[in-house]
N, C-alpha and C positions, 0 to 999 in steps of 0.2 A: 958593468957586470957581466960575465961571460955565460954564454948559454948553457955551458958545462955545469955550472952552479945550478940547474932546474933539472928536475927528474923527467919532466915533461908525462907526466902522471895525468889522469883525466879525470877531473872530478866530477862527480855528479850531484846536480843542483839539489837545493832542499825539496822536500815532499810539496807540490803543489798545493796552494791554497785559489781555490774556484773565485773567479771574478763575477760578483753579484751584480744584480740589474742596477743596484744604487750606485755603483761605481760610475754609472752613465749620465746621473742626473745633477742637478746644478749644485756647485761646492762653494765652501766659504774659502776656499784656498787652491793649491796647485797640488795635484797628486799623480804619481809615478806609480806604472804596475808594470812589470817585467812580462812580457808573454812568451819566456821562454826562447831559445834560439838569439836571434837578433833583434826581436822587435820588441817594443813598447807602446803602452796607451798610456798618454797625458790627459788628464781631467785638468783644467785649469779654469776655475770658477764657471764651468757649464761650458767651455768651448773644449770639444772633444777631437783629440787627433792622434792617429797610431803612425809609429815608423816602423817600417820595414816589418808589417804582421805577416807571420806564415803560420796560420790558426785555424787550419783546415786538415782534414785525416784522408788517405787513400780510399777511394771509394769502397765500402762493406769491410773495411778493414779498422778495428779499433786502437791500435797502438804504431801505424805505420803513417808516419808524416807524408803530406802531399808531395814532399820533394823525394819521397821515395824510401828513405830511411827509419828504420826502427828508432822509436821515442824511448829514452831511458825514464823519460818525466811524463806526466800527462799533459795536455793542453789545459790553462786555467779557462780558457775560454773556445767556443769555434765562431767561427766566421758567421755562419748561419744565427746564432744567438745573440749577435751583438745586434742591440734596438736601434741605434743611433751613431751617427760619426759625422763630424765636419769635414775632416780632412785626413787622407792615407798620405804620407810622404815614404819616397823610396830613396836610399842613398844611391842605389845602382841596381842593375837588372838581374844578378844572378838568380838563380832560382830558390837560394836559401834565404833569400832577402824578399823576395815575391813569388809567392807560390804558384800554381797552375789554378788553383781551385778560389783561393781567398778574395782576389780581386773581384772575381763575378758576383762572389755572394755579398761581398760590400757594395758595389755599385748599386743596389736595391735601396741604401739608407740614404739617398741625398748626399751623396759624398763627394766631395770635390778630390780628385787625385793628383800630386804632382811629383815631377821628378826629370830627370836629363832626358837627352832625346832618346836612348836606347830603351828607356823604362817606358817612354810613350808607344815606342814600337810594340813593345810586350803587351802593353795593356791594352792596344788597340786589337791585337791579336788574339786576347783574351775575353773581349766583345766589351770593354768601357767604350762608351759614345765620346767623340770627338768633343763635344762640350763640356765634358765631364772630366776632362785631365788639363792639367797646366804645364807647359815647358819650362824648366827653370834652368837660368844659368849661374855660372860659380858667381859669388857675391852677390846676388839678386836678393833684395829683401822685400818681403810682400808679406799681408797679414792675413790671419785666420782669426775671427771673431775677435776676443781680447789679446791674441797673442802675436807679436813680432816674430818672424823668422828670416833668418838669414841664412842663406848657402853659403857652406865653406869647403876649400879644396882638400880634394882627396887624390893619391895616387894609389893604385891597387890595378896593374896590369898583368895579373898572375897569366894570363894566356901566354904571355912572353916565351915561357919555357916549349911551348909545343904549338905553336899558332895552326900549323897543318891540323891539328885534332879540335884544336878549341877555337880557331879565328882570330881575328884582329885582335890584340890585347886593348883595355881599356884606357883609353886617353885621358886628358887633364880634364877635358869637358865632358865624362861618361858618368864620372863618380861624384860624390859630393857628400858633406856632411850638412848639419843642421845645429845654427845657433838658435835658441828659442828663448824668446825675453819674453816673461809671464809679470804680471804684479808683484808676484812670491819670489822670484828670482830668476836665474837667466840658467838654462841646460844647455849643454852641449854634448851633441853626438857627434863625433867625429868621421863616423862611418867604416867601412873597410879600407885601411891606408897605411901605409908606410908612413913614418913620422916626415912630416917637412917641418922648414922652418916657420912658415905662418903658423904653425900649430901652438909655438911657444911663443907668440904674441898677441894671443886673445886677452879679452880685458872682462872682468866681472863675472869670471865662471863660477856660480853657487853648486852645480849638481854636474859632474861630469860622467857620462855614460862613456865605461873603460873597457875595450876589447882586449880581454884576455886571451886570447886565442895563441897556438905555438906560431902559426904559418908566417912566412918571412914577407909575405904581401900584405899581411896586415900589421900593427904596431910590432908584435913580438912583445917578449917579457921585458927587455931592457929599454925599449922606447914606451912601452905601458906605464913603467916604473918611473921613467923621465918626465913623462907629461904627468903623471898623477902628484909629484913632486914639485914641478912647474906651477901648478896652481894647487897650491899647499892649504888653501882656504877654500877648497871645495869638497863636499860631500862626492864620494865615489859608488858607482852602481856598476860591478861587472856583468859582463855578458858576453856572448859569444865561447860559450862552454856548456859542459853538462846535460845537456839536451837531448843529443843523440847517442845511439849504439854504433858507434862508427870510429874508424883510427884515423879519418880525414883530419890532419891537423888544424885546418880552419874553423872546425867545428869543435876543438876540443882544448880546454885550458884548465889552470887551476889557480883561481885568485889568491888563495892561501899561501902559495908559494912566492908569489910576490910581496904579500902583504909585510913581512918584516924589512923589507929595502924601502918602504912608502911612509913617509914623514905623518905621525899621527895617525897612525891607519887604525887603530882602537876606536878612535872617536868618529872617522872620516869614511871608512870601507863598510858599506853594507850589503852583504851577501843575502840578496833577498831570493825567497822562493818565487817562482813563477806563480805570478798573482798576487804578491803580497804587496800591500799599499805602504807608499814612500811619499811623507809630507814634505816639498819643497819648502825649504828656510835658507837664509844666510848663515853659512858657518860662524863668520864674524860676530853675528849678534847673538847667536845660540852660546858661543863660548867666550865672549868678550872680557868676563871676569877673570878667566883662564889666561888670558892673552895678556893683559896688562903688565 
């Protein structure tokens, strides 16, 4: 499908639903909450992790994100209000994935931080103690509570267009995704990445967190559709759109422009509001009567 088929309009996310303290208590299942932007909270039977949370505001401003851009939706929760957290996982070190205030707010929750080497440099500069973060290699598997997590490869060298201004491009060990196996299903967050052959060979994906931004160093619409259709038995939760008032392509997209090209999108695509709860289940189990 050609890019010209897409208008590149920028959707605004549905109205925010505040995340209440109950979201951080023990649960009988696994639940996902979109934090806006590229961030997620996952509560799997009481094990609590966040992926790429940017949930703080600029000091003294109630509508400017810590990344310095005005928000088009409000945050579902601020880092200072998070009561507890087992782990924060970062796909890479860009500021729209690890804001300048959120890590120092969450460090007091007894949280373990994990990420690639550039992430660790940023965490150290933001005051996260050495004993509270873990360096992650691509393909590494580790556990947080009841959750098994494996890092997956990513290709996101966006700096290569102007390395004199932005520095060395991210290399293959600098960015990652996360394959998250829970008792209730397997969640995959590919991270910021162009499509790789390995991305089409994953097994057992029940929920795909789908980057729908327009940027060429992300999946882009065509590859997002390819990935969604490769895992035709996975629920889809779009992100990387609708959260900021900006023309930056990496922060904008429109999941409903992709929807008509996605197999069974009416059943699979869940356009969440920031803070809205999504219960993880296996698509095949939920729809087996219709698949026979």
